GUKOL-444173 format. One record per residue (C-alpha): z negated, x, y; residue in one letter. Coordinates in steps of 0.02 Angstrom, whole numbers, padded with zeros to 5 digits, always signed. Example, Ala and Ser with C-alpha at 12.3 -4.5 7.8 and 13.67 -1.06 7.14 Angstrom:
-00390+00615-00225A
-00357+00684-00053S
***
This chain:
-00286+00867-00093M
-00473+00920-00044A
-00572+00932+00082G
-00428+00899+00230L
-00493+00909+00402R
-00384+00902+00553K
-00429+00885+00738R
-00296+00840+00881Y
-00404+00881+01034G
-00558+00774+01049G
-00495+00654+00906T
-00554+00691+00723Q
-00370+00640+00630A
-00440+00702+00438L
-00637+00716+00417D
-00647+00779+00226G
-00512+00685+00157M
-00494+00703-00032S
-00398+00620-00155F
-00272+00634-00292A
-00103+00533-00355V
-00086+00517-00534R
+00086+00515-00614S
+00137+00341-00710G
+00052+00249-00558L
+00097+00169-00406V
-00041+00224-00281T
-00066+00102-00117G
-00122+00213+00028F
-00201+00094+00158V
-00310+00094+00302G
-00315+00029+00496P
-00207+00101+00636N
-00272+00278+00665G
-00351+00301+00492A
-00259+00449+00447G
-00124+00399+00333K
+00032+00476+00416S
-00067+00623+00475T
-00118+00655+00277T
+00062+00643+00228M
+00112+00737+00351R
+00013+00878+00298V
+00054+00859+00107I
+00227+00899+00168L
+00168+01034+00268G
+00230+00965+00442L
+00052+00965+00492D
-00066+01119+00473A
-00240+01075+00418V
-00399+01158+00510D
-00475+01140+00337E
-00435+01103+00146G
-00298+01115+00038T
-00145+00994+00001A
-00043+01038-00163L
+00122+00972-00264I
+00097+01006-00430D
-00031+01141-00385G
+00084+01221-00257R
+00085+01204-00071P
+00241+01106-00019Y
+00323+01248+00102R
+00311+01381-00060S
+00429+01266-00158L
+00621+01344-00161R
+00692+01165-00169H
+00574+01052-00115P
+00674+00897-00151L
+00679+00937-00329K
+00462+00915-00340H
+00447+00784-00209A
+00543+00647-00124G
+00484+00566+00039S
+00509+00430+00183L
+00391+00466+00321L
+00540+00405+00471D
+00693+00302+00439A
+00738+00331+00611G
+00787+00522+00584A
+00967+00511+00553L
+01115+00574+00666H
+01203+00409+00720P
+01354+00477+00716A
+01340+00551+00534R
+01389+00436+00402T
+01261+00381+00260A
+01360+00489+00131R
+01375+00620+00222N
+01211+00623+00291H
+01151+00636+00090L
+01292+00765+00051L
+01219+00886+00188W
+01043+00854+00115L
+01098+00895-00069A
+01213+01054-00015H
+01041+01131+00070S
+00937+01085-00096Q
+01068+01146-00223G
+01100+00975-00291L
+01276+00910-00364P
+01374+00805-00262V
+01378+00667-00402R
+01180+00610-00355R
+01243+00579-00192V
+01350+00436-00257D
+01215+00393-00397E
+01066+00371-00270V
+01195+00270-00138I
+01215+00146-00284E
+01040+00150-00334Q
+00976+00102-00174V
+01122-00047-00146G
+01216+00050-00004L
+01385+00087-00071T
+01469-00035+00027P
+01425+00036+00183A
+01418+00220+00119A
+01543+00280+00235R
+01486+00189+00395R
+01415+00283+00533K
+01207+00269+00538T
+01190+00237+00704G
+01270+00052+00655G
+01118+00017+00529Y
+00998-00091+00537S
+00807-00044+00490L
+00809-00118+00316G
+00974-00004+00277M
+00901+00138+00366R
+00761+00127+00226Q
+00873+00121+00090R
+00930+00279+00172L
+00793+00356+00159G
+00736+00302+00004I
+00902+00364-00065A
+00870+00528+00022A
+00691+00532-00064A
+00763+00504-00231L
+00905+00628-00210L
+00820+00784-00325G
+00762+00659-00445D
+00585+00734-00417P
+00431+00667-00502P
+00334+00627-00333I
+00381+00524-00188I
+00309+00463-00066M
+00352+00309+00056L
+00281+00271+00220D
+00283+00071+00279E
+00444+00065+00159P
+00435-00155+00166F
+00470-00128+00359N
+00636-00216+00412G
+00677-00257+00246M
+00747-00440+00217D
+00671-00564+00095P
+00795-00489-00051E
+00747-00315+00003G
+00562-00350-00032I
+00592-00426-00200V
+00718-00264-00254W
+00566-00145-00164M
+00434-00207-00257R
+00521-00186-00431G
+00592-00034-00377F
+00418+00056-00341L
+00355-00040-00505R
+00512+00061-00602S
+00453+00222-00524L
+00297+00217-00587G
+00353+00151-00765A
+00464+00315-00769Q
+00301+00406-00748G
+00317+00467-00573R
+00183+00491-00464S
+00220+00349-00304V
+00117+00356-00171L
+00153+00205-00030V
+00087+00173+00137S
+00077-00001+00187S
-00002-00131+00294H
+00060-00282+00184L
-00079-00320+00079M
+00022-00458-00016S
+00161-00336-00067E
+00043-00211-00126L
-00048-00309-00240Q
+00095-00375-00323D
+00145-00186-00335T
+00011-00056-00338A
-00083-00015-00497D
-00198+00103-00393H
-00269+00105-00203L
-00340+00227-00091V
-00409+00153+00062A
-00444+00262+00212V
-00523+00247+00378G
-00578+00362+00527R
-00511+00502+00423G
-00625+00470+00265K
-00580+00386+00100V
-00663+00243+00093L
-00616+00185-00088A
-00525+00269-00230D
-00486+00132-00381S
-00380+00009-00478S
-00312-00118-00381V
-00408-00236-00516A
-00571-00178-00479D
-00564-00198-00298L
-00505-00377-00325I
-00658-00397-00464A
-00769-00321-00340T
-00730-00432-00190A
-00719-00583-00301S
-00910-00547-00327R
-00931-00681-00467N
-00883-00827-00337R
-00838-01000-00401V
-00730-01108-00295A
-00782-01296-00289V
-00642-01415-00223R
-00737-01572-00156T
-00715-01706-00025T
-00900-01720-00008A
-00929-01519+00058T
-01093-01553+00143A
-01178-01644-00019A
-01097-01505-00133A
-01173-01353-00022T
-01341-01447-00015A
-01350-01469-00200V
-01299-01301-00248L
-01397-01216-00120S
-01543-01320-00193G
-01519-01247-00385A
-01529-01071-00288G
-01347-01028-00271A
-01278-00938-00109V
-01147-01063-00043V
-01012-01048+00085A
-00885-01177+00149A
-00719-01089+00188P
-00612-01239+00200S
-00652-01437+00239H
-00614-01466+00064D
-00682-01311-00030T
-00856-01230-00064V
-00879-01063-00137T
-01044-01040-00225A
-01116-00856-00286T
-01269-00834-00429G
-01220-01011-00517I
-01107-01019-00687A
-00972-01147-00652P
-01021-01265-00815N
-01198-01261-00718H
-01115-01316-00566I
-01017-01449-00660V
-01182-01532-00739T
-01250-01508-00555L
-01111-01598-00462L
-01103-01731-00607N
-01288-01762-00603G
-01299-01799-00419S
-01156-01915-00392G
-01036-01790-00291V
-00869-01800-00326P
-00747-01640-00354F
-00572-01599-00413S
-00589-01446-00467E
-00712-01310-00524V
-00635-01122-00534S
-00687-00946-00537A
-00646-00880-00367H
-00508-00733-00366R
-00506-00626-00195A
-00348-00584-00121T
-00293-00395-00101L
-00311-00413+00094E
-00474-00482+00068Q
-00523-00351-00027A
-00461-00222+00108Y
-00534-00308+00252L
-00698-00295+00186E
-00695-00117+00142L
-00608-00074+00318T
-00707-00187+00431R
-00824-00049+00499S
-00666+00080+00508A
-00558-00019+00622V
-00539+00057+00790E
-00444-00066+00884F
-00492-00255+00869R
-00446-00403+00989A
-00509-00593+01001E
-00437-00705+00908V
-00362-00858+01026P
-00448-01008+01021R
***
């Protein structure tokens, strides 16, 4: 997609949004509430029209595709189901509309683990079960492109573990996978690439490994019972020091072996000196700090 712009009244939902989702990778699509993630997905699928820009599936607009489920499968709203229809009948209806064989219905039901509940009405499904059914629908046409909006929502622990492996397997099959999620811990274990957005613009378009390395900033973590003394010694040697907890200090601008020498020479006790590795959540928070629209005070 390139140069997407979309305004709802006085709100600029998309402000020049541009990025590509590559095949063989799971791309995490992240950003604060109101950043434009859902709008972008709706535009890609032809559900919303843009004021400017283009969004293409394999070089063509989604609406121009004769059997779109064979090109791109998506899950945007797990609740978009007829409650009186069984899961299998829901998928049969979709398959018929796309010219797909009936066997695909039973294949995707088994793939997402819903076989025992396939003939139950979806009105009695939990959120996690509806998510699985939505994913089955996305897989129905065996498409090369998969887009999922918050697929971890409503999943129990077993479902979350399954979802991680499932997403990785889609990427390993060579598909282009775009996953919107607020759960950075899950994306850190799942995504290869990350597109972070805020206020309708792309803030970062990078591999997860590079984002974490940048957020880590060559910091060194020192575990010690004497944080004040360690801070004084390392600061005196020219390091930038912070104390994120009562038993740990982090130092930037000084090598780990030099830290060991300094602390030993000053008699400061320590139990560990290790390269600090930021989490994806920390990298995300740094990227989107200025793009958060709704922020509340943390209770004291």
